[in-house]
C-alpha positions, -999 to 999 in steps of 0.1 A, spaced: 745 -310 -666 724 -316 -637 748 -313 -614 756 -275 -631 719 -265 -627 720 -276 -588 750 -257 -584 733 -223 -599 699 -229 -583 716 -232 -551 738 -200 -558 705 -185 -565 686 -196 -532 716 -187 -512 716 -150 -529 680 -143 -525 683 -156 -489 710 -131 -482 687 -104 -498 658 -114 -478 675 -114 -443 680 -78 -440 640 -76 -450 634 -101 -419 655 -83 -395 639 -50 -407 605 -68 -405 614 -82 -367 626 -46 -356 596 -30 -370 571 -54 -354 592 -47 -320 590 -8 -322 556 -15 -328 547 -35 -299 566 -12 -277 548 19 -289 512 0 -286 524 -9 -248 535 24 -238 500 36 -254 483 13 -233 503 24 -202 495 59 -209 457 45 -216 457 31 -183 471 60 -160 449 85 -178 419 59 -164 435 57 -132 436 94 -130 398 99 -136 390 69 -114 409 86 -86 392 121 -100 362 107 -97 363 88 -66 378 125 -52 348 144 -66 325 118 -49 343 122 -14 337 158 -18 299 158 -27 292 132 -2 309 156 24 290 186 10 257 165 17 268 161 50 275 192 59 239 208 45 222 179 66 246 190 97 234 225 91 197 216 87 199 196 116 215 224 133 187 250 125 160 222 134 175 219 172 175 258 172 140 261 161 131 236 184 147 251 214 134 281 210 98 270 206 107 248 236 118 278 254 89 299 243 63 273 258 83 270 288 79 313 290 43 308 285 38 287 311 58 301 332 37 337 330 4 316 331 17 301 363 26 335 380 -6 347 367 -26 322 380 -2 324 413 -15 360 413 -51 358 410 -47 331 435 -28 353 459 -54 384 450 -84 357 454 -72 348 493 -66 382 501 -99 391 493 -113 365 512 -92 372 542 -104 405 542 -144 393 540 -137 378 564 -119 398 586 -149 423 581 -178 403 590 -203 420 610 -201 408 648 -236 394 653 -250 399 689 -252 375 713 -270 375 737 -247 380 773 -256 380 806 -262 420 813 -282 424 782 -309 389 785 -327 391 814 -335 358 808 -303 346 820 
């Protein structure tokens, strides 16, 4: 009876293996499908992160460009203001120099007129003076 029992048990084991084999195959296929799906999700997540990083970098560059433009405009405005102030100072200096020159010419011409209009002093001459 031992031999018959052993054969029955072996037959039962084979039948059980035959029944479990399709489940094992299905489980392996399911695991593979899950792994493929997970890899796809990881690829999509990485692509989204790369896109977000690139967009963030582009925005930072645009912000930097705007800041540089604003600084350049401010520097240009300051330079124009400084130039206008320098020009005004220069014009005032020229006007002051011209006024000084005019005053100097006026003073010189008055001095020349008064020098030319001196009252001649009478000098003794040989005719007028008996003592000579």
